[in-house]
C-alpha positions in Angstrom: 0.0 0.0 0.1 1.3 3.6 -1.2 0.8 5.6 2.5 1.7 9.6 2.2 3.4 10.8 5.2 0.3 12.3 6.5 -1.8 8.9 6.4 1.1 7.4 7.9 1.3 10.0 10.8 -2.5 10.1 11.6 -1.9 6.2 12.3 0.4 6.9 14.3 -1.6 9.5 16.0 -4.1 6.7 17.2 -1.3 4.5 18.2 0.3 7.1 20.1 -2.4 7.7 22.2 -2.0 4.1 24.2 1.3 4.1 23.6 3.1 5.5 27.3 6.7 5.6 25.8 6.1 7.5 23.0 4.3 9.8 25.4 7.8 9.3 27.4 10.0 10.1 24.1 8.0 13.4 23.6 8.4 14.5 27.4 12.2 14.3 26.8 12.0 16.6 23.7 9.5 18.8 24.0 9.6 20.2 20.1 8.5 16.7 19.0 5.4 17.4 17.1 2.7 15.2 18.5 0.0 14.1 15.9 -2.6 12.7 18.8 -3.5 16.0 19.4 -5.3 16.1 15.7 -9.1 17.5 16.2 -11.5 17.1 12.5 -13.0 20.8 11.5 -14.2 22.3 8.6 -14.6 25.8 7.2 -17.3 27.5 4.8 -16.5 29.6 2.0 -18.0 32.3 0.9 -19.3 29.7 -2.2 -20.9 27.5 0.2 -18.7 25.0 -0.1 -17.3 23.1 3.2 -13.6 22.9 3.5 -12.8 19.5 6.1 -9.3 19.6 7.4 -7.2 18.1 10.9 -6.7 20.8 13.2 -3.1 20.7 15.5 -3.9 23.1 18.3 -2.0 25.3 20.7 1.6 24.0 20.0 4.5 25.6 22.1 7.4 26.0 19.2 9.8 26.9 21.8 10.9 24.8 25.0 11.9 27.8 27.0 8.5 29.7 27.0 8.4 32.8 28.6 4.9 33.9 27.5 2.5 30.8 27.0 -0.5 33.4 25.4 1.5 33.8 22.7 4.5 31.2 22.0 1.9 28.5 20.4 0.8 27.9 16.6 -1.8 26.3 14.9 -1.5 23.8 12.1 -4.4 23.0 9.5 -4.2 20.3 6.9 -7.0 20.0 4.3 -8.3 16.7 3.5 -6.8 16.8 0.0 -3.3 18.2 0.0 -2.7 19.6 -3.5 0.9 17.9 -4.2 1.0 15.3 -1.5 4.3 15.5 1.1 5.8 18.4 -1.5 2.2 20.8 -0.1 3.5 24.5 0.4 3.1 25.2 4.1 1.0 28.8 4.4 2.3 31.0 7.3 0.3 33.5 8.0 0.8 36.3 10.7 -1.5 38.5 12.5 0.8 41.0 13.7 -0.4 44.3 13.5 1.2 47.7 14.9 4.0 45.8 16.2 1.6 44.3 18.7 1.4 40.6 20.0 -1.0 38.7 18.2 -2.4 34.9 19.7 -2.6 31.6 17.7 -5.8 31.8 15.3 -8.3 29.8 13.2 -8.4 29.8 9.8 -10.8 32.3 8.3 -13.0 32.3 5.0 -12.3 36.1 4.3 -8.2 35.8 4.5 -5.8 34.0 2.3 -5.5 31.1 5.1 -9.3 29.9 3.9 -8.2 30.2 0.7 -4.8 28.5 1.4 -6.9 25.3 2.9 -9.4 25.4 -0.3 -6.4 25.1 -2.7 -5.0 22.3 -0.6 -2.3 23.8 1.1 -0.8 23.4 4.7 -1.7 26.4 7.1 0.0 27.6 9.6 -0.8 30.2 12.0 1.7 31.3 15.1 1.1 33.6 17.7 3.8 35.8 18.8 4.8 38.3 21.0 4.6 42.2 20.8 4.6 46.0 22.5 1.5 45.2 24.1 2.5 41.3 26.0 3.2 40.8 29.4 3.6 38.8 31.9 4.1 38.9 35.9 7.3 37.9 37.5 7.9 38.4 41.4 5.2 40.8 41.6 6.7 43.2 38.2 5.0 43.0 35.1 7.5 42.4 32.5 6.8 43.8 28.7 7.7 40.5 26.8 7.7 41.9 23.6 10.3 44.4 23.0 12.1 43.9 19.7 13.4 41.6 18.5 11.2 39.3 20.5 8.1 39.0 18.0 10.7 38.2 15.2 12.3 35.8 17.0 9.0 33.5 17.7 7.9 34.0 14.0 11.5 31.9 13.5 10.9 29.7 16.4 7.8 28.6 14.7 9.4 28.1 11.7 12.5 26.2 12.9 9.6 23.7 14.6 8.3 23.1 11.2 11.9 22.2 9.9 12.5 20.4 13.0 9.6 18.4 12.2 9.4 18.1 8.9 9.1 14.6 8.4 6.1 14.3 10.7 3.7 17.2 9.9 2.1 16.8 6.7 3.4 19.4 3.9 7.2 20.8 3.2 9.0 23.0 5.0 10.9 23.3 2.2 7.8 25.5 0.6 7.1 27.5 3.4 5.1 30.9 2.3 5.0 34.0 5.1 2.2 36.0 4.8 1.6 39.1 6.8 0.4 42.6 6.3 1.9 46.1 7.9 3.8 45.7 10.9 3.2 41.7 9.6 4.0 42.6 5.9 7.7 44.2 8.1 7.8 40.7 9.8 6.9 38.8 6.5 9.8 40.4 4.9 12.8 40.0 7.8 11.7 36.2 8.0 12.4 36.3 4.5 15.8 38.5 4.9 17.1 36.7 6.9 17.2 32.5 6.5 19.7 31.2 8.8 21.5 34.3 9.7 23.6 33.8 12.5 22.8 37.2 14.5 19.6 35.8 15.6 21.3 32.5 17.0 22.3 33.2 20.3 18.6 35.0 20.7 17.0 31.7 19.7 19.3 29.1 21.3 18.4 31.0 25.0 14.9 30.2 23.8 14.7 27.1 23.2 14.1 27.2 19.4 15.2 24.0 17.7 18.5 24.0 16.3 18.0 24.0 12.6 16.6 26.1 9.6 14.8 29.3 9.6 14.6 29.8 5.9 11.2 30.4 3.8 10.3 29.8 0.5 8.9 32.7 -0.6 7.3 35.9 1.3 4.1 37.9 0.9 4.5 41.4 2.2 1.7 43.8 2.0 2.1 47.5 2.6 5.3 46.3 5.0 6.0 49.2 8.4 9.8 48.5 7.3 13.2 50.3 7.3 12.5 51.9 10.5 15.3 53.7 10.9 14.8 55.4 7.8 11.4 56.0 7.7 10.8 58.9 9.0 13.4 60.9 6.4 11.8 58.9 3.2 8.3 60.0 4.8 9.0 63.5 4.7 11.4 63.6 1.7 8.1 62.3 -0.1 5.3 64.4 1.5 7.2 67.5 2.5 5.3 69.0 -0.4 2.1 69.3 1.2 3.0 70.4 4.8 1.8 74.1 4.0 -1.1 72.8 1.9 -3.5 70.0 2.9 -1.1 68.8 5.7 -1.5 71.7 7.9 1.9 71.5 9.7 3.0 74.3 12.3 6.2 76.2 12.3 7.8 73.8 14.2 6.5 70.5 12.6 7.7 71.5 9.3 11.1 72.6 10.7 11.5 68.9 11.8 9.9 67.7 8.5 12.7 70.1 6.5 15.2 68.8 8.7 14.0 65.0 7.9 14.2 65.1 4.3 17.5 66.6 4.2 19.1 63.5 5.6 17.2 61.4 2.8 19.3 62.0 -0.4 22.1 60.7 1.2 20.5 57.8 2.1 18.9 57.1 -1.4 22.2 57.4 -2.7 23.8 54.7 -0.5 21.3 52.2 -1.7 22.9 52.0 -5.2 19.7 51.1 -6.7 19.1 49.9 -10.6 16.6 50.5 -12.5 15.0 47.0 -14.8 17.7 48.6 -17.4 20.5 48.7 -15.3 20.4 52.7 -14.6 21.6 54.3 -11.4 18.4 56.0 -8.8 19.8 58.6 -7.5 18.1 61.1 -5.4 18.0 63.4 -8.6 15.7 60.7 -10.7 14.4 58.8 -7.5 10.7 60.4 -8.0 10.7 59.6 -11.9 11.4 56.2 -10.4 8.5 56.2 -8.3 6.1 57.6 -11.1 6.7 54.6 -13.2 5.1 52.2 -11.0 2.3 54.6 -9.9 1.6 55.3 -13.8 1.4 51.5 -14.3 -0.6 51.4 -11.4 -3.1 53.8 -12.9 -2.5 52.4 -16.6 -4.0 49.2 -15.1 -7.3 50.7 -13.2 -8.1 52.6 -16.8 -7.8 49.0 -18.6 -10.1 47.5 -16.0 -12.7 50.3 -16.3 -11.7 52.4 -13.7 -12.8 56.5 -13.6 -9.8 58.2 -12.6 -10.5 61.8 -12.1 -8.6 64.4 -13.5 -7.9 66.5 -10.4 -6.1 64.0 -8.5 -2.4 64.8 -11.2 -3.0 61.7 -13.5 -2.3 63.3 -16.9 -3.8 61.1 -19.2 -6.0 60.6 -22.9 -9.5 61.9 -22.1 -11.0 58.6 -23.5 -9.6 55.0 -24.2 -8.4 54.6 -28.0 -10.8 53.3 -30.1 -9.1 49.3 -30.8 -11.7 49.0 -34.1 -10.0 51.8 -35.9 -7.6 55.0 -35.3 -7.9 56.5 -31.6 -9.4 59.8 -31.1 -7.0 62.6 -30.3 -8.8 64.6 -27.5 -7.0 67.5 -26.3 -6.2 66.4 -22.4 -4.9 69.5 -21.6 -1.0 68.5 -21.5 -0.3 69.9 -25.0 0.5 66.4 -26.4 -2.8 64.5 -27.4 -2.6 61.2 -28.4 0.1 59.7 -30.4 -0.5 58.0 -33.9 -1.0 53.6 -34.1 -0.5 53.5 -37.5 -2.8 53.0 -40.4 -6.5 52.9 -39.7 -7.9 49.9 -38.5 -4.6 48.7 -37.0 -4.9 47.6 -33.7 -2.7 50.0 -31.8 0.3 49.0 -29.3 0.0 49.0 -25.9 2.5 51.0 -23.6 2.2 50.8 -20.0 4.5 54.1 -19.6 2.7 55.9 -22.3 -0.8 54.8 -23.2 -3.7 56.1 -21.7 -1.4 57.8 -18.6 0.9 59.7 -20.1 2.8 61.2 -17.0 1.6 62.1 -13.3 2.0 65.4 -11.4 3.2 63.7 -8.5 2.7 67.1 -6.2 -0.8 66.9 -6.9 -1.2 63.4 -6.5 0.6 62.8 -3.0 -2.0 65.7 -2.4 -4.5 63.4 -3.2 -3.3 61.0 -0.8 -3.2 63.4 1.9 -6.5 64.3 1.4 -8.2 60.8 2.0 -6.3 59.9 5.1 -4.4 62.5 7.1 -0.6 62.1 7.1 1.2 61.5 9.9 2.9 64.1 11.8 6.8 64.3 11.9 8.4 62.3 12.7 6.0 59.8 11.2 7.6 56.9 13.5 10.3 57.7 16.0 7.8 59.8 17.8 8.4 59.9 21.1 9.8 63.1 22.8 10.3 65.0 19.9 7.1 67.7 19.4 5.1 65.1 21.7 5.6 62.7 24.5 3.2 60.1 22.9 4.9 57.4 21.2 4.3 55.2 19.0 4.1 51.5 18.3 7.7 51.6 17.4 8.6 53.5 19.6 7.1 50.9 22.3 8.6 48.2 20.7 11.7 49.4 21.1 11.5 50.2 24.5 12.6 48.1 27.6 11.0 45.1 29.5 9.4 47.9 32.3 7.2 49.4 29.3 9.1 52.7 28.8 9.1 53.6 25.0 12.3 54.5 23.2 14.0 56.4 20.6 15.4 54.5 17.7 16.8 57.0 15.7 19.7 59.4 16.3 17.6 62.0 15.0 14.7 61.9 17.4 17.1 61.0 20.4 18.5 64.0 19.8 15.4 66.3 19.4 14.1 64.6 23.2 17.5 65.1 24.8 17.6 68.5 23.0 21.5 67.4 22.6 22.6 67.7 19.4 25.7 64.9 19.9 23.6 62.6 21.4 23.4 58.6 19.8 21.9 55.7 20.6 23.6 52.8 22.7 25.5 50.2 21.4 22.5 47.8 22.4 19.8 50.1 20.9 21.7 50.1 17.4 22.2 46.3 17.1 18.2 45.9 18.2 17.8 48.2 15.3 19.9 47.0 12.8 18.4 43.3 13.1 14.8 44.4 12.8 15.7 46.0 9.1 15.7 43.5 6.2 17.4 45.9 3.7 20.2 45.2 6.0 20.4 41.1 5.0 19.6 40.6 1.4 22.9 41.1 0.1 24.7 38.9 2.6 25.9 35.8 1.9 25.7 34.7 5.3 21.7 34.7 5.4 19.5 32.4 3.0 17.1 35.0 1.6 13.6 33.7 0.2 14.4 33.0 -3.2 10.4 34.4 -4.2 8.7 37.6 -3.2 5.2 39.2 -3.5 4.9 42.8 -2.8 2.3 45.3 -2.5 1.6 48.9 -1.5 -1.8 50.3 -2.1 -1.5 53.7 -4.4 -3.4 55.7 -1.7 -1.6 53.8 1.2 0.1 56.6 3.2 1.2 54.7 6.4 4.7 54.9 5.3 6.2 56.5 2.2 5.9 54.4 -1.6 9.9 54.8 -1.1 9.7 52.1 1.8 8.3 49.1 -0.4 9.9 50.7 -3.7 13.4 50.5 -2.1 12.8 46.9 -0.8 11.4 44.9 -4.1 14.2 47.0 -6.0 17.4 45.9 -3.7 15.9 42.6 -4.0 15.7 42.5 -7.5 19.3 44.0 -8.0 20.0 40.8 -5.7 18.8 38.4 -8.5 15.4 37.5 -6.3 11.9 37.0 -7.7 10.3 39.6 -7.5 6.3 40.8 -8.2 5.8 44.0 -6.8 3.0 46.1 -7.8 1.3 49.4 -6.4 -2.3 48.1 -6.6 -4.9 51.8 -7.5 -7.4 52.7 -5.1 -6.1 50.5 -2.7 -6.0 52.1 1.2 -3.5 50.3 4.1 -4.7 46.6 4.0 -3.7 43.2 3.2 -4.8 39.5 1.8 -6.8 41.3 -1.1 -6.9 40.2 -5.3 -6.8 36.3 -3.5 -6.6 35.5 -7.4 -3.8 37.2 -7.9 -1.9 36.1 -5.3 -2.5 32.2 -5.2 -1.8 31.9 -9.0 1.5 33.5 -8.6 2.2 30.6 -5.5 0.8 28.3 -7.6 3.5 29.5 -10.4 6.6 29.5 -7.8 5.9 26.3 -6.4 5.4 24.1 -9.3 
């Protein structure tokens, strides 16, 4: 009889229940997967169809458990595996705002339910975050300060690799998916596979001493590159300071200071476009515009109406595919180009057809009018103009719950000391929480495949953050599917057909 890995361990799960010696073995190694915890369940999809699966829940993925509320994971195995033992494992993190999250159940309304429907194994780990606490010796201890949330995800992935022969699906095909801060964590996991920088942390946690690499990273609107995110935000959105943003003099001064630091950072990245041309601060906004033009163009092709007032310069109407297109005057002085003899189907160029250009300042003002922009500094806010910390300030705080600055810029302003610098420990913590630092490192197993999305009206971080991430990955030889979806705010797990078609293609 030809048994699959899943069927074999389903049988074992029955045997283990009555096998004292096996239980004793499990006690000796807390990280051995126990199939005896299996429970049957089903999920009703929006179509009305039930997806039946086996659930393995409340699994501790470290042996030295600090926070039992969050350091667990759930694994869900559909009755029909798409590719048997080579089935991808879809690992979804629900981290948001760098806060803690518990291990959750699959949902019919997001990618976890769709993954089960597609026949993939689904893993949903919990993880510590800025708000997770325990009581120790009568004192409240904050357990989720950076990099602990990332370490939990790495430990969960190590658990999957450690038990690859026992858990259905393939640990060599782990696909991690996250949104916002979860998108940042997905990027970090993807960029830092098997990186020795984290080994000592993971050893102390009692994580499995094995690989934590993943096959692919799905990053929706990642809030990352935190130590440069403030300057990137102000460099891009500074054009709105005296208009829709309505900043006061003190805020404008901070914005201008931050913006002035950004060009050097852009130039230090040594990025190149698809043609091999250097991307610098001088031409970066033109590079950014190509992504927004492609987004607007696709939206028009799909029938979206884009108003003339938001900075998108386009033809007044789509060309007529049945003949020579009209030549409307859209006010840009150019009109429509000639597409050849009458009756010839027009040739499409994503950079020139329909959408010809973008007035970037006007478009950014539109984005700012939809959802008010963050006030400067957008991320390392603590103690600069106000004392209220951001989630990022909290995650870089200490175990007593005191927030902290994570950039020299904000530290100097909070202390009113122009020579103040972050201490050595903070510099290290910030470094290991930025995926941009590891993409080109030879000592790291970077995920070979990346799916990155950032909405065209998402103002939660600068467009520079995902573009820099995608471009550096592409420049380093990795497979990158990057797009800025039109009219999309800060959100994730949308257009699941697009996502799962991509997953199917990269896992064939």
